[in-house]
Residue, then its C-alpha position, 0 to 999 in steps of 0.5 A: x500499499x502507498x503511504x504518503x504524508x502532508x503537513x496541513x495548516x499554518x505553523x502555530x496550528x496543531x500539526x497534522x498528518x494525512x496518510x492516504x491510500x488508494x481507498x481511504x483517507x484518514x486524519x490525525x490531529x496531534x497535541x503536545x505538552x507545552x514547550x515539548x521538544x516533541x511539539x515540534x518533532x513528533x510530527x515530522x518525526x513520524x511522518x518521516x517514519x511513515x514514508x521512509x520505507x517507501x522513499x529512495x536512499x538516494x538522498x544528496x551525498x554526505x561526503x566521500x570517504x576520501x579527502x581529496x582537494x575540492x573540485x567544485x566545477x558545477x558547470x561541468x556537474x562535478x562535485x567530488x570531494x563535497x561535504x554535506x553542507x557544500x553539496x547541498x548549498x551548491x545543489x550540484x546533482x538533483x537526486x530525484x533526475x538520477x537513480x540511485x543505489x545503496x552497496x553495503x559491505x559487511x567486513x568480517x562477514x564470516x563472523x558470528x555478528x555478521x552472521x547472527x546480527x547484521x545479515x538478519x537486520x538486513x534481511x528485515x529491513x528488505x522485508x519490510x521495504x525499508x531499504x531503497x529499490x536499488x541496493x547490493x549487499x556483499x560479505x568480505x573477508x579472508x576466508x575463501x567462499x563463492x556467492x552461493x556459499x555465502x548466501x547458504x550461510x545467510x539463509x541459516x540465520x533468516x527469519x521473517x516477522x512472526x506477525x507478516x510470513x506471507x511470502x517469507x520463502x519468496x522474500x529470502x530468494x529475492x534477498x539472498x540474490x542481492x548477495x555477494x562475497x569478496x574474499x581479500x586482505x584487510x590492509x591491501x589496497x589492491x583487494x579493495x580495488x577488486x571489491x570496487x570493480x564488482x560494485x560498480x558492476x552491481x551499481x550499473x551507472x546509477x549514483x552510487x552510495x556505500x556503506x562499509x560496516x567494520x564487523x571486525x577487530x578494532x586493531x585493523x580498522x585503519x587498515x581497511x579505512x586507509x584501504x577503501x578511501x583510495x580504492x573503494x570510496x564513493x566518487x558521486x555519492x556518500x560513502x559512511x563508515x560503521x564502527x563496531x565497539x570496543x573503541x579503545x581500551x582507554x583514554x590513549x587507545x580510544x583517541x588514536x584510534x579515532x586520529x587514524x580514522x579522521x585521517x580518512x574519513x570526516x566526523x560525519x562519516x563515522x558511525x560508531x555503533x552501541x546497539x543498546x542505543x537501538x532498543x525500543x525502550x531505551x529510544x522510548x526514554x526521550x519521548x517518555x520524558x519529554x513528551x508526557x507532562x507528568x514526568x519531567x517536573x519529577x525529573x530531578x534531585x528534589x523528586x528523585x531518590x536514585x537511580x539504578x542502572x543494571x545489566x546482568x547475563x544468567x550465562x558467563x563467558x562460553x568459550x568467549x573468555x579469550x576476548x573478554x579477558x582482555x577487556x572486563x565487564x567494565x570495558x565491555x558493558x558499563x563505560x558504553x552500554x549503560x553510559x550511554x542510557x545513563x547520558x540519554x537519562x540524565x540529560x537536559x532538554x535538548x533544543x530540537x530532536x536534530x542528532x547534534x542537539x542531543x549529542x550535546x546535551x549527552x556530552x554535557x552530562x559526562x563532562x559534569x560528572x565527578x571522576x570514579x572513586x575506587x571506593x564506590x566500585x566494587x568488583x567480582x568475578x563468578x566461581x563454580x557452582x553446583x545447583x539442583x545436581x547441574x555443575x556450572x563451571x567458574x571464569x577461569x574453568x574456561x580453558x581460554x582464560x588464564x587460570x590467575x585472571x583477575x578480570x572482573x565478570x561483575x562491577x558494581x559503581x555509584x556515579x554523581x553528576x555535578x550539576x543543579x538538576x542532579x547534585x547529590x543524587x547517587x547512579x548505581x551501576x550493576x553489570x555481570x556475568x553468571x547472574x541469577x537472571x537475564x535483564x536490562x533495565x532502569x529503575x528510578x526511586x522517587x523520594x519518600x512522601x514528607x509526613x506520610x499520613x499512611x506510613x504506620x501502615x507500612x511498619x518500620x521499613x519505609x522503603x515499602x512505600x517508595x514509588x519506583x519507575x522501572x523501565x525494562x529494557x530487555x526481556x519483556x519490554x516494558x514500563x510499570x510505576x509501583x504506587x501504593x494502593x488501598x486493598x478493597x475492604x473495610x480495614x486501611x490496608x495498603x497494598x504495593x501495586x503496578x500501573x503497567x505497560x507490558x509492549x507484548x500485551x499492549x502493542x501486536x506488532x514484533x519489536x524490531x532488532x536494535x541493529x534494523x534501526x541502527x542500520x537504517x538510521x546509518x542508510x539515512x545518515x541519521x546520526x541521533x543514536x551513534x557516539x560522536x568522538x567527544x562522547x567518546x573521549x568524555x566517558x574514557x576520561x571517566x573510567x581510564x583512571x580507575x581501570x588503571x588503579x585496578x589493573x596496577x594494583x592487582x585488585x582481586x575480585x570478590x567470588x561469587x557463585x554462578x547463577x547467584x545475585x552477585x558479590x556481597x560488597x555490591x549491597x554494601x556499596x549501595x547502602x553506603x548511600x542509604x539505597x537497596x537494590x530493586x532488583x533483589x525483590x522477588x515479588x516483581 
């Protein structure tokens, strides 16, 4: 069904969106809270979403990967080397007059991430008609493989939407026909030049836009970018590069990686991906806060007692200990996933939904934070444990992990922001492997009610009367608010109840995988959910001194049994700031 959108009326009128199909016309009026960024953003943003899957991804190119001297002979139609702004200003090419194509190259195509996440996400976008009319996907790796072998490998991980299974097999065949493979070295320009020839064959003279996904170890990022800049960048469209974490191990290595990339790329060509930013509940965080009048006035130290960000997995390293041992849980989870959610939660209201405005506010949060102190951190490592007759191995039982490893598989930390909104509010982070459950959530514990008339109904444990807002990122996505409520009956007995928005019950549509959203944004040039270099620098500045102190002093992690709630020290850390971890409540 063709879908189009139009804006009617003056700018001061309530935004209106008209959805047209061949049979009906319906009008939707949108009304937002006063001074909300979504008063401006909700209409255009959702109009954009309603047509994005049908438009060509051939918008004016943002820039070429090659930083060659500008060639602005507009009269001759040349636009090589122009930046996004220069291109738009000079309007050297009318994209509507020339068909465009998007070529997506996945480096590290034989790896687990490509097989389990990237190719399935690209197929899901194709299945939803969100990829442009003309597109090509190339897998690139050192392994020898034919196009047919790549397609066989990819087909094993493709699935169709649960709520949309019609023509599934046909769609898969059509998608796989667009997938090709090229074997080559990562540091040889000749290999990339051969790839360029194959890309041009598929592009067939169209306006070529190229997206390179670096699903490879960070030590070869720069080799690939260097070779691609000289041999495989687009000459008449945009070229963008998605960079997977880890972005270094500390401030120095991260800065060196950024400098290396920027020898061949502009900042607006680098898309540093953190897949947690693409999760539905994380993206909904700013909507919940800025588009609902009930929440924003409460979002400060006046009403919030503490904020908890937790990440737990119910499995260990499972044979990947060799990789994990080089980074540990702080680098792997806290410094990126949880810290990014932290900044979105705590940032001030951006002046618009523009990517740079949002990322500016996130960077301000990081620059306002106190450096992490060792006394505000607890680290742990899981040990073997037998439960119900089943033995679970410890971290150092993994054959890929050194027997004397001190790498933490668990960490808890208390962080603080030095600004007027959050002064004195503890933000508690907790992340770990081989814990009792798998989940990721944001938990907001509000202040106690002053002079609570019903405090005697809660006994001596006043924390039972605390209102909480929980945003469950995964699994079973949900938002729920804990309130105090009177039990039906003649007496005055209170109950703690949940006002619950469980996504699976409220929405029938399947929630897209985070990689789908982020890949689509990269194709469209939307940078809001990607990490800017100054954000990355500020994040490492917070954690690097702590990481160096842990390693230099060889601080031993506290051991905890596989499948437990983690080391006891985490509870002492919370108690230090008069906080009780919310996820230990078994009644939820």
